[in-house]
N, C-alpha and C positions, 0 to 999 in steps of 0.2 A: 480547207487551208483555213488558218485567220489569223488577223493580222499579227497576233504575237508570235506565230510561229515564221514569219517574214524578216525577222533579225533587225529590225528596226534599232536605232538607238534609242533608250529610257528615256530619254528627254521627249523625242517625238512621237515615241508609242502611249506617253502618258497624256501630251496633245488628244490624241485618237481617241484613247478611254475616253477623257471627258466629253468629247463626240458623242458616245457611244455607236463607236462602228466596231464592228468585231470582226466582222467577215469582207473581204476585199472581194471587189467588182472582178469580172474575169480580164478584165483588160489589166487593173491594178495584179490579181494574181501571178500573172503573166510576165509584166514587166520590172515589175521591180526587186526579183532577185537577178535579173538580170544586169538592173542598173547597178546593184551594189556591188556586182561584181565588176564592175567598172567596165563593161560592154558598150560601144555605140549601139544603137538601136534606133530604126523604124519601126513606131507603132502607125498602124492601119486600123481607127475606129471611126463612130460615127460618134457626133457629140451626144451628152447624157447618159455616156458610159464610164465617167468617173475618171478619166484620163488624166484631167487637173493635177487630181491626188495621186497618180501612177507616178508621175516625174518629182515634185514637189517633196512627197514624201521620203524617197530615197538619198534626195538632193540635200534635204536638209539634216538628213542621216549623216550623210557621207562629213558633211559641213561640221557636225558637232564631233565626231570622229579625230578629225585632226586640227588639232588646236591651233591657233593662230597668234602670235603677239598682236599687241594693240598696234604696235610701232610699225609691223610688216604687213599689217594691214589692207587689204586692195580686191577689189572687184574679181572673184573667183567663179562666180556663176551668171551668165547671162540669158536670159530668157527674151526671146522676141515673137511678138504676137501681132496679127493684122490689125485690131482695131483697140480703140480706148478702154470701151468696155472688158473686153477680154485681158487686155492688161488690169485694170483695175480688178477685176475678180481673181487673177492669178495671184497678186498681192495678198488680197483679201485671203486667200487659202494659206498662202505662207504665213500672215499674220495668226491666224489660229493654229496651224500645225508647227509652227515653231516660238508659240507665246512662252516656253522655258527655257528660250536660248535667248544669248546676245546678239543673235545675228542681226545686219543692220542692210535694208531696202531702200532701192531708190525708184520709183515711177518717172519713165522719160517718155513723156505725150506730149502731142501738140494741145492747143487749146489749154495749157496749165503753163504757169510762171516758169519760164526757161531760169531767170536768175536763179529763184530756188531750186531745180535741177543741175545744175550747173556747180552750185554749192555744197550739195549732197555727195555729188560723184567725186567731188574734190576732198571730200571729208573721209574718203575708203571705206567707204559701204561694202558689205559682202555680197551680195545678188542686185544684181540692176534688171528692172523689168522694162522693157521698151516696144515702140513701134518702129518701124523700119526708117521712116522718114525722119522723126525728132532726132532717132540716135546717128542717121547719117550725118545730120547737121551740125550734131553736137561733135561727132569723131572727127568732122571734116577741119573744124575751126579748134581743134586740139584739148577740148574740154573732157573726152570720155577716152580715157585708156586704159587696156585690158593685159596688160603684162604679166600679171599674176593667175589669170583666167584657168580653171581646170575644166570648167562645165560649160557646153553650150546645149539649150533648148531651143529649137526653132517650130511653134504649137503654130496650128492650120496652116500648115506650109502651103496648101492649093488654095488656100484663100488669098495668102499673098502672092500666089501666082495672078489670080483673075484681078487684081486688084492693083496689077502691076509693080510688084515691089521686088521682084525678081532681082534687076540689076541690082535695086541697093541691099539686097540680101547676099549675092554674089561678091560684093567689094566690102560687104564688112565681115563675113566669114573669111575671105581671104588673108585680111589682116590679121588675124586673131592668132595667138600662139597655134603650133602643129600639135604641141603633146597637149589633149585634150581631150575630155570627152564628149561626144555630139549625139544629142536625140533630136530625131525628127518625129513628128506627129502630125497625122492627114488623116482626113477623111476617105479622100481617094489620091492617087497615085498616077498624075499626069505625067508624059514624059517628061518636061522640061522637072517637074520637081524630081524625077528618078537621076532626071541627069546632076541634079544638085546635089542628091543625096551620094552620087559615087563622087563628087569633089569635097564635099563637107566630113563624110563621115567614111572610116576606116574598118572594115571588116564586120558590118553592121550585122545584128541578128533582127529577122522581121517577123514581127508579131502583130497577125493580124485577128481582130474581133469583128464576128459577125462579115453581111455581105456587103462589099465597099460600095457596093449600085444601090442595096435598099435602104429604106425607113429604118429604125426599130419595129420590132414585130409586133410591138405592145400599141401602136397608134392604126386606130380606125382610120381609114382615107375615103373621103366621101366627095363625089362631083354635083354639084349643083347647077345646072342648066339655066341662065339667066342672060338677059341684054343688059349692054353697057348701062344704059339709063337708069337701069330697078336695079341695080348692084347695092345700093346706100339703101334703099327701101326694103330688100331683101334680107340684108343684113340686119335691120333695126327687127323686122320681124322673128329673125331666128332668136336676136336677145330677149324677144318675150319667153323665152326657155331658160329657167335660171341656173340651170344645169352646165351655163356658159357663163360661169363665173368668173374665171380670171382668159384672157382672150387677148392673142396680140394676131393685128389684122395686118396681112404685107398688100404693100402698093409699089406702083413704078416711080413714081417722083416725090420730091420734095412737095411740091405743091398739092399733089395728092394726098400725101398724107395731112398736110394742116388743114385742108377742104374737108376731108372725111369726116378728122379730131372734131371739128367744127360741129358738122351736123349730127354727129352723135351727143357732142356736148348741149346744143340746143333741144334734143326730146329729152334732157334728163338721164343722158347714161355718161356717167363718169369716163372720160376719155382724152388720151394727150396723145401727142405724136415727137416720135426720136428721129432724126436724120441729121445730115451733113452741116445742114447750115445751125444747127442747134448748138448754142453755147456748152461749154465743158459742165457748167453748174446744171443749167436745165436738163443736160439730158442725165446727170447722177440725180437729181430732184425727183426727175420722172420715173427713174427705174425704181427709185427707192417708194415712191408713192405707191407703184405698181405694186412692188414685193409686200409690201404694207397692205394690198389690196383696197387701197384708197381709191385705185383707179381701177375699173371694170375690163377696160379695151386698152391699149396699148398699140398704136399705129404707127407701124414702122417701115421704112425703107430696106433693101436686102443690108444695109451696111450694118443693121441689128440681126441678120441671120447666122449669123455666128457669134459666138462665143457669151452669149447670153445666158448666164445657169439661173434661170428662176424656176424654183421649186413651184408646182401646183399649178403651173398652166394647163386648163382643162381643155381648151381649144384654138390652135390656129387656123385663121380665116386665109386663105390665098384670094385675098379681093381682087388683085391682079393676076393673071396667069404668068407665073416664072418665066423670065426669057432663058434661061438655060438648067437643064435637067438635073445639075448638081443644087442648083440654088433652090428647087424645090424639095428634094432631101434635106438641104442646111437647114431651110424656113417651118419645116414640120419637125425637126429634131428640136424644136422649142419645147413638144409637149411629149406624155410617153417618157419621160425620164427616167433614170435609174431605177427601171422595172415597172414604174407605175405606166395606167392606161392614160390614155388620150386620145383627140380626135382632131384631123386635120381635113377641112374641109374646103374646096378648090372651086373655086363662081368660072364658070364655062359660058363664054360667050361663042355667037356663030362664026367668031373671027378665029378662036382659038383649037380649030378640027387639027389642024395638020400638027400644033405643039404637042396636044397631048398625045397623039400619035407616036410621035417620037418619043416620049416621057413615058408611055406606057411598056411602050419598044425593051425603056431603060431599067423599068423596076421589075419588068417581067410580069405584070398581071395590070388585068382589066379592073379599071376601077368603076365601083358602083354609083349609079346616077338615081339623086333622090329628088323629090319638088315638095314643097311645101304646100298643105292644106291650104285650103281659102286665101292663097296670095293670087293677085293678079296680075299674070305673068303677059296678058296683051296689051296692057294699057301702052297706048303710042308712045315714042319722044316726043319731047315736046319743040313746039317749030322754032327754029332760032331765031333771035330778036331781030328786027328791021336795023339793015344797015350794017350788021356782024356778020360775017362770015361764018360759016359752020367750019369746024377747026376739026378736018377729018388727015390731018398730018399725023406722023408719027412724034409721039412726046419726045421732046428734047433731052437729048441725054445728058445728063449732069456729072461734070466730073466728081464731084463730091459724092454721088452714090455711087460710082466703080471704084473710085479709091477713099480710104479712109488717109485724107492728109498728114494727120499724124504731126503737123506741126512741122513742114519742112521750112524750117525757118532761117532767116540770114544771122544765125549766130555770130557773133564776132570771135575773130580769132584771139586764142586765147595767147595773151602778152609773151615773150620770152624774157625771163629773168636771168639775172645775172648772177654770177655763182660770186659769192662774195670770200673774198681773199682771206 
């Protein structure tokens, strides 16, 4: 099957040709015909399978098919995604594939100018791409209305559940026009996401690509046993191998992310961190530098485990063992994308044994253990400084690492305008 055979609008097909895409990925080949036929759809696929194009291409094609007068314009497509990064990447995809159209978009996210977003929403854009928190705030204040909506996309639905957004999503979907096409994409299908699908979608076709509980087959998965106090030294040792060219290292907390990035920077390894406390400008600048290979290591909390579409990530390092099995799958999905080979390395301490057993049962395989030649695994932990209590407590849970705040802002209500007589 080729893209030419899918029946996309000529303007969209031209943009696809410009990008040198000829053959759709399995998820694209299976979903695009159903979407073009107007069916509601549940798409179950791991990240890195091309699912963003699986919904942006047919929706752009549909908008091009249905001409709209400038005077009657209004938001016809609403795309909701869990994180700012994912929203920005979806917008970038739409700009790439919609470059030969006059369709207009607005990005609605926290950490960016609320005033600018309100102005764009009131200028009758065609496509709204939003995180749930900021969108809900602007809707409650009367700045975002969707009376002309024809298409809804819920992307990374299981991640939105993990981040506590389900109540907002249910309120938003309940307020939208009933006559619409609805698409839901998710890597997994927990009960609560399935219940949402039953409420928000009508007679959906379900498309499943790959095993929803397993990472991509192109990712080599390895365990490196090491004690907590030696993790940073082991990572530096591993980075002596220049095959670790573009690396994402995942840690538990914001403080850990900043601390590890600083350790690496101090030994002349180009590294930076992203997490919930970073400003939007810092996040965008850091991601841009990493994509341009100005940074070798991106240190991240799980806030970045979903939605990041970065080509050529050679390795993912689980510096801290993931709390949940799904976190493991989504983390290592940052490498081995679009059929490329990748490697995922997980540091395993003596405290991680039970979680490892649960993970291996979940993915249905035993992970191979490796050791680094010449590394001193027996070096004792440093003695705690006098007067300082050894911190054996569990790491503090940060709301920003569980929830993408997405700017649940205090938007001022839209003033009522008096009708002129």
